[in-house]
C-alpha positions in Angstrom: 32.0 84.5 33.6 33.2 83.1 30.2 35.0 80.4 31.7 32.0 79.1 33.6 30.1 79.2 30.3 32.2 77.2 28.6 32.7 74.8 31.5 28.9 74.1 31.5 28.9 73.8 27.8 31.6 71.3 27.7 29.5 69.2 30.5 26.5 69.5 28.7 27.9 68.0 25.7 29.7 65.1 27.8 26.4 64.6 29.6 24.6 64.1 26.2 27.6 62.0 24.7 26.9 59.2 27.8 23.0 59.5 27.6 23.5 58.7 24.0 26.0 55.2 24.6 24.0 54.1 27.4 21.0 54.3 25.3 22.8 52.4 22.3 23.8 49.5 24.9 20.6 48.8 26.3 19.0 48.7 22.7 21.5 46.5 21.6 20.8 44.2 24.5 17.5 42.4 24.6 16.7 39.6 27.3 18.3 36.6 26.2 20.9 37.5 24.7 23.4 38.7 27.0 26.8 36.8 26.8 27.1 33.9 28.9 23.6 32.5 29.0 24.2 30.3 26.2 21.3 32.0 23.7 22.1 33.9 20.6 20.0 36.2 19.0 18.2 34.5 15.8 19.3 35.9 12.4 16.8 37.9 10.8 16.4 35.6 7.4 16.3 32.4 9.2 12.9 30.7 8.9 11.3 28.0 11.4 7.4 27.9 11.4 4.3 25.2 11.3 1.4 25.8 9.0 -0.8 23.7 7.2 0.3 22.8 3.4 -2.5 24.9 1.1 -1.5 23.2 -2.0 1.6 21.2 -3.7 3.5 21.8 -7.0 6.0 19.3 -7.0 6.7 19.1 -10.6 8.0 22.6 -9.6 9.5 21.7 -6.4 7.4 23.6 -4.0 4.5 24.1 -1.9 2.3 26.8 -0.4 2.2 26.7 3.3 -0.6 28.5 5.1 0.2 30.0 8.4 -2.8 31.9 10.1 -3.6 34.6 7.5 -0.3 34.5 5.7 0.6 32.1 2.8 4.7 31.1 2.0 6.0 29.9 -1.1 8.2 27.3 0.2 11.3 25.8 -2.2 11.8 22.2 -1.1 15.2 21.8 -3.8 17.5 19.1 -1.9 15.7 19.9 1.5 15.5 16.8 4.0 12.0 15.7 4.6 11.1 13.6 8.0 8.6 12.9 10.2 8.1 14.6 13.6 9.5 11.4 15.2 12.5 11.5 13.0 11.7 8.9 10.8 12.7 9.7 6.8 9.9 10.7 5.0 9.1 11.1 1.3 8.2 14.5 -0.3 4.7 13.0 -1.6 3.8 12.8 2.0 3.6 16.4 1.9 -0.3 16.3 1.5 -2.5 18.8 0.9 -4.2 19.6 4.4 -1.5 18.1 6.8 0.6 20.1 8.9 4.1 20.9 8.7 7.4 22.5 10.1 9.5 24.0 7.8 13.0 25.2 8.8 15.0 27.4 5.9 16.1 30.7 5.1 14.0 33.9 3.8 14.4 34.4 0.1 12.2 36.9 0.6 9.3 37.8 2.8 6.9 35.2 1.4 9.4 32.9 -0.5 11.3 30.4 1.6 14.1 27.9 0.6 13.6 24.9 3.1 16.4 22.9 4.6 14.4 20.8 6.7 10.6 19.8 6.6 9.1 17.9 9.3 5.7 16.2 8.5 3.5 15.6 11.7 1.9 12.6 11.2 -1.4 13.1 13.6 -2.7 15.9 11.0 -4.4 15.6 7.8 -5.1 12.2 6.6 -4.0 9.2 9.0 -1.3 6.9 8.1 -2.8 4.2 10.4 -4.6 2.7 7.2 -1.7 2.9 4.5 0.6 0.4 3.9 4.3 1.0 3.6 4.7 1.4 -0.1 1.2 3.3 -0.7 1.2 6.5 -2.2 -1.7 8.9 -1.1 -2.1 9.5 -4.9 -1.5 5.8 -6.2 1.6 6.4 -7.3 4.5 4.6 -6.0 7.6 6.4 -3.9 10.8 7.0 -6.1 14.2 5.7 -5.4 16.8 7.5 -3.0 18.8 10.0 -4.3 22.2 8.7 -6.3 20.5 5.5 -7.7 20.2 4.4 -11.0 16.7 4.2 -12.6 15.2 3.0 -15.9 11.4 4.5 -16.1 9.0 5.3 -18.8 6.4 7.9 -19.1 4.8 10.7 -21.1 5.9 13.8 -22.2 4.1 16.4 -20.7 6.6 19.6 -20.7 8.8 20.3 -22.9 12.2 22.3 -23.0 12.9 26.2 -23.0 15.6 28.2 -25.0 17.3 28.5 -21.7 16.6 25.0 -20.2 17.2 21.4 -21.2 14.6 19.8 -18.5 11.9 18.0 -19.6 8.5 17.0 -17.1 7.5 13.2 -17.6 4.5 11.7 -16.0 5.8 8.3 -14.6 4.4 5.8 -12.2 6.3 7.7 -9.5 4.1 10.6 -11.1 5.2 14.1 -12.5 9.4 14.2 -12.8 11.7 16.6 -14.0 14.1 15.3 -16.1 17.5 17.0 -16.4 18.7 15.9 -20.0 22.8 16.6 -20.1 24.2 17.9 -23.3 26.2 14.7 -23.2 23.0 12.7 -22.7 22.1 10.5 -26.0 18.8 11.4 -27.1 17.3 9.2 -29.9 13.9 8.5 -31.9 13.8 5.2 -33.5 17.5 4.6 -33.3 18.0 8.2 -34.9 19.8 11.1 -33.2 17.6 14.2 -32.2 17.8 17.1 -30.4 16.5 17.4 -27.0 14.6 20.4 -28.0 12.7 18.2 -31.1 10.8 15.9 -28.3 7.0 16.8 -28.2 4.1 16.7 -25.6 2.5 13.2 -25.3 5.3 11.1 -26.8 6.0 8.1 -25.0 9.8 8.2 -24.0 12.5 5.9 -21.7 14.5 7.8 -19.5 17.9 6.2 -18.0 19.7 8.8 -15.6 20.8 8.5 -11.8 18.1 10.0 -9.5 19.2 13.7 -7.6 16.7 13.9 -5.0 13.2 14.5 -6.6 14.6 14.9 -10.4 16.4 12.4 -12.8 19.9 13.4 -14.1 19.4 11.5 -17.6 22.0 9.9 -19.7 20.3 8.4 -22.0 16.4 9.4 -23.7 14.7 7.0 -26.1 11.4 8.2 -27.7 9.0 5.4 -29.0 8.2 7.2 -32.4 5.5 4.2 -32.9 3.5 5.2 -29.8 3.6 8.7 -30.6 0.1 10.6 -32.1 1.1 13.0 -35.0 -1.6 15.0 -36.6 -3.5 13.3 -39.3 -2.9 15.5 -42.5 -6.2 17.0 -43.7 -7.8 15.5 -46.7 -8.4 17.8 -49.9 -11.9 18.6 -50.4 -13.9 16.8 -53.0 -15.2 18.4 -56.0 -19.0 18.8 -55.9 -20.8 16.1 -58.4 -23.1 17.2 -60.9 -26.8 16.4 -59.9 -28.3 13.3 -62.4 -30.7 15.7 -63.6 -28.7 18.3 -65.0 -29.4 21.3 -62.2 -26.5 22.7 -60.6 
């Protein structure tokens, strides 16, 4: 009798183990993921979605993508930008209201680091009335990455304690300038620190384009075109009244 009970117990344990193993196999195999059919499961952190551009912040290398009721912060630093036909596009072609497809990796649930951004020509503003060299906001398209350039503009944002970057308003729009420690920074031919630059000063930047930024090797400040604050005038003493009254 005891042997029969032990045998039944062993058979029950083996049956439960077999059921658990079969459940794990079927849970791991989804339709289309079986070996040999050429399909691979999509990584959870991969992102590929199409939506409408809600707003742009290209001075910070990002824009906001609206997909139905969700919004995503798209980081575009070093991302490849192209039209849906495969032709190369500019960052400035990502206009508000235009439909784009973003391919990249999730940083978190609502922040995406883009690898490729596909701009759909037939969405948003039509391209047929735009000249090849026109920019939708009136700015010129910037040169390609790797090209040297010398541009003039006005400082709109200065450095911080942990950053040597400044933002300059130029004919290309607001451009982020990375000022290397070896870069020469002068004001009226006198060496100054990049941290001494002020908002509103006119500068000439020489360097090399790195995607949508410039790696500067020289920054010249035009002190004559700066607008320093005027010193306050001392108060004039009150003049005595001609009739002798106070």
